[in-house]
C-alpha positions in Angstrom: 0.0 0.0 0.0 1.5 3.3 -1.1 0.3 6.7 -0.2 0.5 10.1 -1.9 2.9 12.7 -0.6 1.7 14.6 2.5 3.2 17.3 4.7 3.2 15.2 7.9 4.8 12.2 6.4 7.6 14.2 4.7 8.1 16.2 7.9 8.6 13.0 9.8 10.9 11.6 7.1 13.2 14.6 7.3 13.4 14.3 11.0 14.2 10.6 11.2 16.2 9.8 8.0 19.8 10.9 8.1 20.7 10.5 4.5 20.3 13.1 1.7 19.4 11.7 -1.8 22.0 11.9 -4.4 21.8 11.1 -8.2 23.5 8.9 -9.1 23.8 7.0 -5.8 26.9 7.9 -3.9 28.9 5.4 -1.8 29.2 8.1 0.8 25.9 10.0 0.7 25.5 13.3 2.5 24.4 12.9 6.1 22.5 15.0 8.6 21.6 14.3 12.2 18.5 12.3 13.1 16.6 14.6 15.4 14.2 14.1 18.3 10.8 15.8 18.3 11.9 17.7 21.4 14.9 19.2 19.5 13.0 20.1 16.3 10.1 21.6 18.3 12.4 23.7 20.4 14.4 25.0 17.4 11.2 25.8 15.5 9.6 27.5 18.4 6.5 25.2 18.8 5.4 22.6 21.3 6.4 19.0 20.9 2.7 18.1 21.0 1.9 20.3 18.0 4.9 18.8 16.1 3.5 15.4 16.8 0.1 16.4 15.5 1.7 17.8 12.3 3.6 14.6 11.7 0.5 12.5 12.3 -1.5 14.7 9.9 -4.2 15.6 12.5 -3.3 19.3 12.6 -3.9 21.8 9.9 -0.8 22.5 7.7 1.3 25.3 9.1 1.9 28.8 7.8 4.7 29.4 5.3 6.6 31.2 8.1 6.4 28.1 10.3 7.4 25.9 7.4 10.5 28.0 7.0 11.4 27.6 10.7 10.8 23.8 10.6 13.0 23.5 7.5 15.8 25.3 9.2 15.4 23.2 12.3 15.5 20.0 10.2 18.7 21.1 8.2 16.6 20.7 5.0 18.2 21.4 1.6 16.7 24.1 -0.6 14.8 21.4 -2.6 13.5 19.7 0.5 12.4 23.1 1.9 10.5 23.9 -1.3 8.8 20.5 -1.2 7.7 21.1 2.4 6.2 24.5 1.2 4.4 22.8 -1.7 2.9 20.2 0.6 1.8 22.8 3.2 0.2 25.1 0.7 -3.5 24.7 -0.2 -4.1 22.5 -3.2 -4.2 24.6 -6.3 -7.3 25.0 -8.4 -6.7 23.0 -11.6 -5.9 25.1 -14.6 -7.5 22.4 -16.8 -10.1 19.7 -16.4 -8.2 17.1 -14.4 -10.5 14.3 -15.7 -9.4 14.9 -19.2 -6.0 14.3 -20.8 -4.5 17.2 -22.6 -5.5 17.2 -26.3 -2.6 16.8 -28.7 -3.1 18.9 -31.7 -1.8 18.5 -35.3 0.6 21.3 -34.5 1.9 19.4 -31.5 2.5 16.3 -33.6 4.2 18.3 -36.4 6.6 19.8 -33.9 7.9 16.5 -32.5 7.8 14.7 -35.8 10.1 17.4 -37.3 12.6 16.9 -34.6 13.5 13.5 -36.1 16.1 11.9 -36.1 16.3 13.2 -32.5 13.8 11.8 -29.9 10.9 13.9 -28.8 7.4 13.4 -27.3 4.8 14.9 -25.0 4.1 13.7 -21.5 1.8 14.9 -18.8 2.8 15.4 -15.2 2.0 11.8 -14.3 4.4 10.7 -17.1 1.7 9.5 -19.4 3.0 9.5 -23.0 0.5 11.5 -25.0 2.4 11.5 -28.3 5.9 10.6 -29.5 7.8 10.7 -32.7 9.0 7.6 -34.5 12.5 7.7 -33.1 11.3 8.1 -29.5 9.1 5.0 -29.9 11.8 3.0 -31.6 14.5 3.6 -29.0 12.2 3.3 -26.0 10.8 -0.1 -27.1 7.1 -0.7 -26.4 6.8 2.5 -24.4 3.7 3.5 -26.4 2.1 0.1 -25.6 2.5 0.8 -21.9 1.5 4.5 -22.3 3.4 5.7 -19.3 7.1 6.3 -18.7 7.2 4.8 -15.2 5.0 1.8 -16.1 7.5 1.2 -18.9 10.4 1.3 -16.5 8.9 -1.3 -14.2 6.7 -3.4 -16.4 8.9 -3.7 -19.6 11.8 -6.0 -19.3 13.5 -4.3 -22.3 13.7 -1.0 -20.4 16.6 -2.4 -18.4 18.4 -3.1 -21.7 17.6 0.3 -23.2 18.5 2.4 -20.2 22.2 2.1 -19.6 21.8 3.6 -16.1 18.4 2.1 -15.4 18.3 2.4 -11.6 19.4 6.0 -11.6 16.9 7.0 -14.4 14.1 5.1 -12.7 14.8 6.7 -9.3 15.0 10.1 -10.9 11.6 9.7 -12.6 10.0 8.5 -9.4 11.4 11.4 -7.5 10.1 13.8 -10.2 6.7 12.3 -10.0 6.6 12.8 -6.2 7.5 16.5 -6.7 4.8 17.0 -9.3 2.2 15.4 -7.0 3.1 17.9 -4.2 2.5 20.8 -6.6 -0.7 19.4 -8.2 -2.4 17.6 -5.4 -5.9 16.3 -6.1 -5.3 15.5 -9.8 -6.9 12.1 -10.4 -4.2 11.3 -13.0 -1.8 10.8 -10.1 -4.2 8.6 -8.2 -4.7 6.2 -11.1 -1.0 5.9 -11.9 -0.1 5.3 -8.3 -2.6 2.5 -8.1 -1.1 0.8 -11.2 2.5 1.3 -10.1 1.8 -0.1 -6.6 1.9 -3.6 -8.2 5.7 -3.3 -9.0 8.0 -4.0 -6.0 10.9 -2.0 -7.4 8.7 1.0 -7.8 7.3 0.7 -4.2 10.9 0.4 -2.9 11.9 3.6 -4.7 8.7 5.4 -3.7 9.3 4.7 0.0 12.6 6.5 -0.2 10.7 9.7 -0.5 13.3 11.2 -2.8 12.4 14.4 -4.7 13.8 16.0 -7.7 12.6 18.7 -10.2 14.8 18.3 -13.2 17.7 16.1 -14.3 20.9 15.7 -12.3 22.8 15.7 -15.6 21.8 16.9 -19.0 23.0 13.6 -20.5 21.1 10.3 -20.8 22.7 7.1 -22.0 20.6 4.6 -24.0 21.1 1.5 -26.1 19.8 1.3 -29.6 18.8 -2.3 -29.5 18.1 -2.4 -33.3 21.7 -1.3 -34.2 23.6 -2.7 -31.2 25.1 0.7 -30.2 25.1 2.9 -27.2 23.9 6.5 -27.6 24.3 9.6 -25.5 21.4 12.0 -25.5 21.2 15.5 -24.3 17.9 15.1 -22.6 15.6 18.0 -21.6 12.0 18.0 -20.2 10.3 21.4 -20.2 6.7 22.7 -19.9 4.9 24.0 -22.9 4.2 27.8 -22.8 0.4 27.4 -22.3 -0.3 26.8 -18.6 -3.7 25.4 -19.5 -2.0 22.4 -21.1 -0.2 20.9 -18.1 2.0 19.4 -20.8 5.7 18.6 -20.9 8.0 18.2 -23.9 10.7 15.6 -23.8 13.6 16.2 -26.2 16.6 13.9 -26.5 19.2 15.2 -28.9 22.0 12.9 -30.0 25.4 14.1 -29.1 28.9 12.7 -29.5 30.5 11.1 -26.4 33.4 13.5 -26.8 31.0 16.5 -26.4 29.9 15.0 -23.0 33.5 14.7 -21.9 34.3 18.3 -22.9 31.3 19.8 -21.1 32.2 18.0 -17.8 35.6 19.5 -17.6 
């Protein structure tokens, strides 16, 4: 049984888990102290009883000013701090009908089709693949059959052959989903995809880490072209479309030479 992100759950996670997520996984991850409720409550200027109620989800979410004090008391990173703020804020009114997927227009299709031979496609914030060009569908084998990036990661055996750094890329996408859910709470797209993903033990294990991310840790993604038996390096980007009514993201994977990656890392 997995649950959506909540303020109380994440607050307790930051207080009791001493490691800070790193992508890719580090043999010596950053550490912070595990803290008692007494210590956090005192440093945040609240009672221990109130902190307990916040963690249990039986108190109203706190003000942004108190969230800031709690984040400081917990030694939260900037990203963790923002995630706490997102979870504490009232759920936003949807900019679009949450029961309907974004409509892909002929103009959308034309844009990603013209990107060929590079990879491109449209995904929503729950990682449902709404449209993809032929190269995207060819490299990420059977992803259109599954219809969702995360379902493909965990349900499709070939995903582990395609993704050179499968575990890192899967963790990254799970962490990004968790961050999206904090910012768009109440969207039924998230509820349905969580129910489906709950059937995959690897997903459940990654979800329970409560890692968060809003963007890639590196601009480069390594994939295998199974048709041609070669490894490719893509400069991968995911960015929202300009119209906020769409709640739509564009994936773009531009082929680059391995030497270009080495030069950029110097």
